[in-house]
GUFI-648338 format. One record per residue (C-alpha): residue in one letter; x, y, z. Coordinates in steps of 0.05 Angstrom, whole numbers, padded with zeros to 5 digits, always signed. Example, Ala and Ser with C-alpha at 12.3 -4.5 7.8 and 13.67 -1.06 7.14 Angstrom:
a+00246-00090+00156s+00273-00021+00143
end
This chain:
x+02838+03472+02780x+02867+03517+02720x+02840+03553+02662x+02850+03611+02618x+02804+03669+02618x+02789+03656+02544x+02768+03592+02561x+02722+03614+02619x+02678+03658+02567x+02672+03596+02519x+02617+03589+02581x+02609+03648+02608x+02582+03719+02572x+02614+03774+02604x+02654+03836+02594x+02681+03832+02660x+02758+03849+02666x+02808+03795+02692x+02819+03832+02756x+02740+03833+02767x+02740+03753+02750x+02787+03741+02803x+02760+03788+02859x+02690+03756+02847x+02716+03675+02853x+02751+03694+02917x+02689+03731+02941x+02651+03666+02929x+02696+03617+02962x+02731+03599+02903x+02800+03621+02928x+02851+03643+02866x+02918+03622+02886x+02954+03660+02826x+02945+03684+02758x+02996+03678+02702x+02995+03708+02631x+03046+03660+02585x+03049+03721+02536x+03089+03758+02584x+03139+03706+02584x+03132+03700+02502x+03135+03775+02491x+03201+03784+02462x+03196+03730+02413x+03170+03752+02339x+03149+03721+02274x+03213+03715+02230x+03237+03690+02162x+03299+03657+02143x+03321+03699+02080x+03385+03651+02064x+03413+03582+02095x+03484+03572+02081x+03524+03509+02113x+03575+03524+02167x+03645+03528+02151x+03666+03488+02215x+03613+03444+02229x+03576+03404+02179x+03508+03396+02226x+03505+03472+02230x+03480+03524+02184x+03488+03600+02178x+03424+03635+02174x+03401+03703+02149x+03343+03724+02194x+03294+03780+02183x+03256+03793+02248x+03230+03862+02216x+03296+03902+02231x+03337+03879+02179x+03371+03820+02168x+03420+03778+02231x+03464+03723+02226x+03445+03668+02263x+03483+03605+02269x+03428+03545+02282x+03428+03469+02279x+03355+03456+02264x+03343+03404+02211x+03293+03443+02180x+03317+03507+02177x+03323+03536+02101x+03311+03594+02063x+03248+03616+02063x+03222+03587+02122x+03179+03625+02170x+03190+03613+02247x+03202+03644+02315x+03262+03684+02338x+03294+03702+02402x+03340+03763+02397x+03403+03775+02434x+03381+03788+02511x+03317+03744+02511x+03304+03694+02559x+03289+03620+02533x+03240+03584+02581x+03246+03511+02558x+03325+03524+02556x+03328+03562+02617x+03384+03603+02585x+03389+03686+02563x+03409+03697+02493x+03472+03736+02482x+03517+03752+02417x+03565+03691+02419x+03610+03662+02370x+03596+03584+02355x+03651+03553+02321x+03680+03616+02294x+03617+03642+02266x+03581+03704+02303x+03505+03686+02325x+03460+03737+02339x+03400+03705+02378x+03357+03636+02361x+03313+03605+02321x+03269+03568+02367x+03231+03502+02372x+03169+03486+02411x+03201+03462+02469x+03247+03514+02480x+03188+03561+02491x+03148+03510+02523x+03084+03512+02483x+03106+03435+02461x+03143+03376+02462x+03174+03386+02394x+03244+03391+02388x+03267+03360+02327x+03262+03423+02296x+03243+03496+02296x+03176+03517+02296x+03149+03521+02228x+03094+03574+02215x+03044+03587+02151x+03070+03628+02105x+03021+03686+02105x+03055+03692+02184x+03065+03771+02192x+03141+03777+02199x+03168+03824+02256x+03104+03819+02299x+03098+03784+02370x+03093+03712+02357x+03052+03708+02429x+03006+03758+02397x+02996+03718+02329x+02988+03648+02366x+02939+03675+02414x+02982+03659+02472x+02966+03723+02514x+02912+03691+02547x+02917+03691+02624x+02913+03621+02664x+02872+03629+02731x+02897+03577+02784x+02832+03568+02834x+02843+03520+02898x+02781+03484+02898x+02759+03458+02969x+02735+03383+02975x+02668+03399+02974x+02651+03437+02904x+02659+03381+02861x+02619+03421+02804x+02677+03470+02797x+02725+03417+02781x+02707+03435+02711x+02709+03505+02678x+02630+03505+02668x+02617+03497+02746x+02664+03557+02757x+02615+03602+02703x+02555+03577+02732x+02574+03606+02805x+02600+03674+02769x+02538+03681+02730x+02496+03671+02795x+02540+03725+02823x+02520+03774+02763x+02589+03776+02725x+02552+03751+02662x+02507+03702+02639x+02525+03623+02632x+02513+03601+02562x+02470+03542+02537x+02511+03479+02538x+02504+03449+02469x+02493+03374+02478x+02490+03335+02403x+02445+03281+02378x+02485+03227+02355x+02452+03173+02314x+02486+03101+02321x+02503+03064+02272x+02509+02989+02287x+02514+02953+02355x+02550+02993+02414x+02609+02961+02456x+02600+02900+02497x+02603+02926+02571x+02573+02906+02635x+02585+02924+02707x+02584+02880+02758x+02627+02926+02813x+02584+02959+02871x+02640+03009+02858x+02615+03022+02788x+02532+03024+02794x+02539+03061+02712x+02581+03040+02653x+02565+03073+02595x+02604+03067+02528x+02605+03089+02452x+02641+03054+02397x+02674+03094+02339x+02702+03057+02280x+02746+03089+02224x+02783+03143+02265x+02848+03178+02246x+02886+03196+02317x+02929+03241+02290x+02943+03310+02332x+02885+03359+02365x+02869+03427+02333x+02917+03480+02358x+02862+03513+02400x+02859+03452+02434x+02932+03438+02446x+02949+03513+02468x+02889+03505+02522x+02913+03442+02545x+02982+03472+02547x+02968+03537+02588x+02944+03491+02647x+03004+03445+02649x+02971+03391+02614x+03014+03356+02559x+02981+03341+02490x+02989+03264+02467x+02940+03258+02409x+02876+03277+02388x+02834+03215+02428x+02873+03233+02495x+02867+03303+02491x+02795+03300+02478x+02785+03264+02547x+02829+03315+02585x+02796+03366+02549x+02720+03342+02574x+02746+03329+02641x+02775+03400+02654x+02716+03440+02613x+02660+03406+02634x+02684+03360+02704x+02670+03297+02661x+02727+03244+02664x+02726+03192+02601x+02773+03143+02584x+02783+03117+02508x+02811+03039+02498x+02836+03018+02432x+02785+02966+02414x+02833+02922+02377x+02878+02907+02440x+02815+02883+02475x+02795+02814+02489x+02721+02810+02492x+02670+02852+02523x+02686+02907+02582x+02671+02890+02645x+02676+02933+02707x+02683+02885+02767x+02718+02873+02831x+02794+02855+02833x+02814+02791+02846x+02874+02791+02901x+02942+02801+02870x+02911+02820+02799x+02966+02871+02770x+02962+02921+02716x+03009+02962+02682x+02978+03042+02687x+02987+03096+02636x+03042+03121+02681x+03087+03064+02664x+03081+03032+02740x+03053+02966+02759x+03005+02961+02811x+02980+02900+02850x+02905+02908+02863x+02877+02880+02919x+02810+02847+02925x+02748+02891+02930x+02786+02953+02880x+02743+02971+02822x+02776+02961+02759x+02752+02954+02685x+02779+02885+02650x+02760+02840+02586x+02764+02770+02587x+02835+02756+02587x+02865+02826+02636x+02854+02881+02671x+02863+02944+02626x+02845+03009+02678x+02838+03014+02755x+02758+03034+02748x+02757+03116+02759x+02837+03130+02770x+02882+03112+02712x+02878+03073+02644x+02925+03019+02628x+02982+03019+02584x+02961+02955+02543x+02893+02988+02524x+02918+03056+02514x+02903+03088+02444x+02966+03110+02397x+02969+03137+02331x+02954+03076+02294x+02890+03068+02327x+02836+03060+02290x+02770+03026+02330x+02758+03063+02401x+02713+03053+02455x+02698+03108+02490x+02679+03094+02565x+02633+03145+02607x+02623+03121+02687x+02598+03133+02750x+02644+03108+02799x+02632+03111+02881x+02667+03168+02916x+02687+03128+02976x+02703+03069+02934x+02755+03112+02894x+02776+03146+02953x+02799+03076+02981x+02829+03051+02915x+02877+03113+02905x+02902+03115+02987x+02915+03040+02983x+02960+03045+02914x+02984+03109+02927x+02966+03137+02868x+02934+03207+02845x+02903+03231+02778x+02868+03283+02757x+02804+03240+02743x+02812+03211+02815x+02809+03285+02847x+02738+03290+02813x+02711+03222+02821x+02726+03227+02884x+02694+03292+02898x+02636+03261+02864x+02613+03280+02790x+02546+03297+02761x+02514+03222+02764x+02466+03253+02712x+02512+03281+02668x+02532+03204+02639x+02486+03216+02564x+02507+03281+02557x+02579+03276+02573x+02588+03219+02528x+02548+03250+02470x+02596+03312+02477x+02660+03269+02478x+02643+03228+02417x+02620+03290+02374x+02693+03315+02384x+02716+03252+02362x+02677+03248+02303x+02701+03323+02287x+02776+03321+02298x+02789+03246+02283x+02729+03221+02231x+02699+03154+02237x+02626+03124+02254x+02598+03123+02318x+02562+03062+02346x+02496+03072+02387x+02506+03079+02463x+02511+03017+02510x+02485+03025+02580x+02497+02979+02631x+02470+02990+02704x+02443+03059+02729x+02474+03120+02762x+02451+03135+02831x+02416+03204+02818x+02401+03207+02888x+02358+03276+02892x+02336+03308+02953x+02288+03357+02967x+02284+03408+03034x+02233+03452+03058x+02270+03525+03061x+02258+03586+03099x+02283+03650+03066x+02286+03679+03136x+02340+03639+03154x+02383+03678+03123x+02388+03725+03168x+02378+03675+03233x+02435+03634+03210x+02473+03672+03171x+02468+03745+03192x+02445+03774+03132x+02371+03796+03113x+02362+03774+03035x+02289+03791+02993x+02266+03721+02984x+02257+03742+02913x+02336+03751+02906x+02344+03688+02948x+02303+03651+02894x+02343+03687+02838x+02410+03655+02864x+02386+03587+02878x+02361+03586+02808x+02419+03602+02770x+02458+03552+02811x+02417+03500+02787x+02368+03489+02841x+02296+03478+02833x+02256+03521+02884x+02177+03501+02882x+02126+03556+02902x+02126+03528+02977x+02205+03539+02983x+02213+03464+02972x+02288+03465+02942x+02319+03413+02907x+02399+03414+02900x+02425+03396+02828x+02451+03332+02814x+02519+03362+02812x+02520+03393+02882x+02521+03337+02926x+02551+03371+02976x+02482+03408+02997x+02450+03374+03050x+02399+03407+03082x+02374+03479+03098x+02438+03502+03130x+02478+03487+03068x+02420+03534+03023x+02436+03586+03068x+02512+03581+03059x+02498+03590+02980x+02456+03643+02988x+02506+03683+03037x+02561+03670+02992x+02537+03687+02924x+02501+03750+02960x+02560+03768+02988x+02596+03751+03059x+02623+03811+03064x+02551+03845+03072x+02554+03808+03141x+02552+03859+03197x+02609+03850+03250x+02568+03846+03315x+02607+03839+03379x+02593+03785+03421x+02556+03806+03484x+02603+03822+03541x+02583+03812+03620x+02600+03875+03658x+02655+03880+03702x+02725+03839+03702x+02718+03783+03657x+02715+03713+03685x+02780+03672+03676x+02778+03620+03623x+02846+03584+03619x+02832+03512+03646x+02884+03483+03694x+02915+03440+03647x+02927+03507+03600x+02955+03549+03665x+03006+03485+03675x+03027+03486+03602x+03036+03566+03608x+03076+03559+03672x+03125+03502+03643x+03136+03538+03580x+03156+03596+03611x+03199+03564+03655x+03235+03524+03600x+03245+03590+03558x+03273+03620+03630x+03325+03564+03631x+03347+03584+03556x+03313+03520+03525x+03294+03540+03455x+03213+03519+03441x+03206+03475+03380x+03144+03454+03350x+03148+03391+03305x+03095+03346+03263x+03051+03299+03311x+03059+03250+03256x+03130+03203+03247x+03144+03144+03212x+03141+03072+03236x+03215+03067+03248x+03217+03130+03286x+03162+03109+03332x+03191+03033+03335x+03246+03054+03400x+03187+03075+03439x+03142+03021+03433x+03106+03031+03361x+03047+03069+03353x+02975+03054+03379x+02946+03104+03326x+02960+03091+03246x+02935+03125+03195x+02896+03101+03140x+02905+03173+03097x+02973+03189+03114x+03011+03250+03077x+03070+03207+03061x+03098+03146+03091x+03148+03182+03134x+03082+03212+03172x+03043+03151+03179x+03048+03140+03258x+03022+03192+03308x+03076+03201+03357x+03075+03155+03425x+03128+03201+03448x+03156+03274+03432x+03234+03255+03433x+03229+03228+03358x+03209+03295+03331x+03258+03336+03376x+03306+03293+03354x+03300+03312+03284x+03310+03380+03298x+03363+03367+03337x+03395+03337+03278x+03381+03386+03226x+03410+03433+03276x+03471+03401+03290x+03479+03383+03216x+03483+03458+03200x+03536+03480+03250x+03501+03490+03308x+03551+03481+03370x+03496+03466+03429x+03425+03450+03416x+03369+03452+03484x+03300+03453+03452x+03242+03430+03489x+03172+03420+03467x+03097+03415+03496x+03048+03372+03458x+03009+03308+03455x+03036+03231+03462x+02977+03195+03428x+02980+03127+03467x+02920+03069+03465x+02889+03101+03519x+02886+03168+03491x+02926+03233+03490x+02969+03256+03541x+03003+03328+03548x+03079+03319+03552x+03140+03359+03556x+03203+03334+03523x+03275+03372+03519x+03332+03342+03485x+03409+03374+03501x+03461+03360+03443x+03530+03391+03434x+03573+03425+03476x+03552+03432+03551x+03599+03486+03559x+03626+03535+03504x+03707+03527+03493x+03735+03583+03535x+03800+03612+03564x+03757+03600+03628x+03718+03539+03624x+03778+03500+03585x+03750+03453+03535x+03679+03444+03517x+03645+03390+03559x+03585+03348+03529x+03511+03345+03571x+03509+03285+03619x+03449+03251+03654x+03457+03296+03719x+03442+03360+03669x+03381+03323+03642x+03360+03309+03717x+03367+03379+03737x+03318+03400+03676x+03271+03349+03700x+03270+03377+03770x+03267+03446+03754x+03210+03440+03708x+03171+03394+03754x+03174+03449+03819x+03158+03494+03770x+03098+03446+03749x+03078+03452+03825x+03100+03381+03837x+03126+03352+03909x+03206+03352+03878x+03222+03338+03958x+03181+03275+03951x+03206+03242+03889x+03234+03175+03883x+03284+03167+03834x+03290+03094+03801x+03310+03061+03741x+03281+03029+03682x+03269+03081+03636x+03254+03044+03573x+03288+03017+03518x+03300+03085+03478x+03340+03102+03546x+03410+03087+03564x+03412+03036+03620x+03452+03058+03676x+03449+03130+03656x+03374+03136+03665x+03320+03144+03704x+03243+03160+03726x+03227+03213+03775x+03166+03180+03817x+03113+03204+03867x+03103+03128+03898x+03128+03066+03868x+03080+03069+03803x+03064+03145+03784x+03117+03158+03736x+03121+03235+03731x+03186+03246+03683x+03237+03200+03652x+03310+03233+03641x+03384+03215+03627x+03422+03194+03561x+03394+03166+03503x+03405+03100+03481x+03461+03102+03428x+03418+03052+03378x+03369+03101+03379x+03412+03167+03364x+03436+03114+03306x+03373+03114+03282x+03364+03189+03276x+03436+03201+03246x+03467+03232+03316x+03539+03228+03340x+03559+03240+03407x+03519+03234+03477x+03452+03260+03468x+03410+03277+03540x+03335+03277+03543x+03273+03279+03588x+03206+03271+03587x+03160+03302+03636x+03088+03278+03630x+03035+03337+03656x+02970+03296+03660x+03004+03254+03712x+03026+03312+03762x+02986+03319+03817x+02924+03366+03810x+02923+03429+03855x+02849+03458+03863x+02865+03536+03862x+02834+03575+03924x+02830+03643+03892x+02877+03700+03858x+02911+03722+03917x+02986+03691+03927x+02987+03668+04004x+03022+03726+04050x+03098+03708+04050x+03113+03693+04129x+03191+03673+04125x+03214+03644+04191x+03236+03686+04251x+03296+03652+04264x+03358+03627+04219x+03356+03561+04195x+03426+03513+04230x+03469+03479+04185x+03501+03407+04204x+03546+03363+04162x+03551+03284+04166x+03595+03232+04130x+03573+03176+04125x+03613+03107+04100x+03560+03072+04053x+03551+03004+04013x+03556+03005+03936x+03491+02990+03928x+03453+03043+03966x+03431+03103+03930x+03441+03168+03946x+03365+03185+03938x+03350+03131+03982x+03404+03164+04043x+03377+03234+04032x+03307+03205+04039x+03316+03167+04112x+03358+03230+04131x+03301+03275+04115x+03253+03233+04150x+03296+03230+04214x+03259+03292+04236x+03204+03308+04198x+03191+03379+04244x+03265+03407+04251x+03293+03381+04178x+03275+03418+04124x+03326+03404+04070x+03377+03358+04060x+03433+03345+04008x+03499+03312+03984x+03555+03364+03973x+03610+03311+03971x+03636+03242+03948x+03699+03202+03951x+03721+03135+03948x+03784+03102+03979x+03803+03034+03990x+03745+03005+03970x+03696+03049+04013x+03649+03102+03992x+03640+03167+04034x+03586+03205+04019x+03577+03279+04056x+03503+03302+04075x+03485+03376+04092x+03422+03379+04135x+03386+03439+04141x+03348+03454+04206x+03296+03496+04222x+03279+03528+04286x+03200+03541+04306x+03191+03592+04352x+03252+03585+04401x+03327+03570+04378x+03358+03495+04384x+03395+03473+04453x+03457+03438+04443x+03415+03374+04470x+03358+03395+04409x+03417+03390+04367x+03447+03319+04393x+03380+03292+04390x+03362+03298+04318x+03435+03284+04300x+03429+03213+04332x+03365+03203+04294x+03398+03227+04229x+03456+03180+04245x+03402+03125+04268x+03362+03131+04197x+03423+03124+04160x+03447+03062+04192x+03374+03029+04175x+03403+03034+04105x+03462+03007+04111x+03507+03073+04124x+03550+03084+04189x+03577+03153+04210x+03653+03156+04189x+03693+03186+04242
end
């Protein structure tokens, strides 16, 4: 919400400085995002007179001017068709930056003739769209004076961030009311004109639940020229493009009073206007030039032939006013906020009117808003007004609450005198009875109970006055507050970082296309920020893959990323750790040789290490295939605790998935499901005492000939289970193939207990190992 300081003072009688206004706005919850003074940009430009204008000797469309900007004549080459001797305009000297052209002026030769500056157009100064010629000022404009001072362009622009609940502050008057309540001045009375109508009003009606009230007034015989300078300057200062007097009036009233309106060219209408639900498939070309296909139930304004307006959001191009318009219908309606929000979301269409209607405009301000707009039309465009036609009735919905002034202290932490509280509420427009029955004004639909009334009192009195009070603390050692789930995430995060992985934080929202390879999204947003952020992620990999692609595209040789977050599935939220390994596994060097790519075993190593850090029984895990469609078949797998409980997926990602993310080469990944890990109940803060074995372990190597279908995991599990009391570890340390046979060498670690193994013990254990391997189809190689 932007407005100028001078505009604010039209509603607020105050001597406060700009700094005081900005400080007060922020203190009462209307955060100031920025302050801009257009006079700073235009300060170097001065009012200048053209003393003479001669034809350029080398160009028919250029003239050589003699310009006086208060310091004597300067030679300037100009191509404007209206440049002539005696004209007074705006001059920029060498060294001046021209904002609309994005250039800094300097002395230059144009077609062989020296030029010392520039006579400027409105567009070049960003004060209008005129670019057919240079600015022409009145004959009495003071030559040599700053143009910004002369034109009144030194009014600072204040940009305020309005929260969705403060619909009343979507107009300058609402902001002035808040500042008056905080003591920064007095709210000036609002003059509402009385306009006696001549003749019947426009034919309007409402048949739409989304438009309970539709008021309109006609004005015949208007002349739609330019709006006056004061209005154009204010609209231009806040970024609104002046179009014509009729359009500018509606924009001005919307910004000034928070009351959106619309003006129709009566000659372009066929019959009366009706607010009704749209029919499925109806189309309208909006004022932005785009065609919108409407859904059944959307509120539209139509005549007997076609739809002319997406109700409360944007008018139609066909019935819009032009400079040839002579008869108009001024619409002042109330649209249901929820209906406006749904329609705007469905059409992906936003506008200044939508921002106000979906917050909720003042339902009691229809007559007054229409009268103010009609008076401006009559004053600026002439014509004769009709009577007002009122269709429907606005839902005033007044609410009254019993309020106790003591709540300011019990809920807000600030003791405020009841008389002061009454004064604050009345200055904000609340009605306060003798028995403290408080009725919010019709423009404050966000106030819903005594707690909201306390909030109003506290923010105006000053939330900075609320004393900071520490919460009570139990003496002694504080009780731990981290949950087992939080501790688990902390452990695996530290483990991932310790292994050289970089943590990424990505959006929880992804596009439909990104979610498709992972089974699609079960949670789809009804009001997404954009179509690219529409689905709650079913996997962490899409976000990390996007981050990987950006890093590789910017020259990163190796990308090792991890993220801890939530997956969103039909069954709910699932804490997950995702890992992506891309680029070169090893840096090219004289010792390492050629750089190598990551493979599935790298992914498996990361998965096992992180599972071990999480406390999973990694020695008992089974490696199985069927990782899913997003993974490369034959180069991926799952780590399971039992045949059904999947703790992690790992391996190489599918080439089709990598292509969708614009990734070249092989990429490995891991997804570790933290909520699937077996829960460990803590027994205290102390670690168990370290008790190393008294005797050294014994290692024995076995070489087995195995069938091609036997997995190493199955062989290792069989070997470990041969003697669970003595065998503490087993691992594959060598594999080779010859003449169609595969040999797998396994190292078995034996740990004696209270006495050393005898030769007979070792032979018995070896026999058990060979027998267990034989059950898997493996035979001892001799």
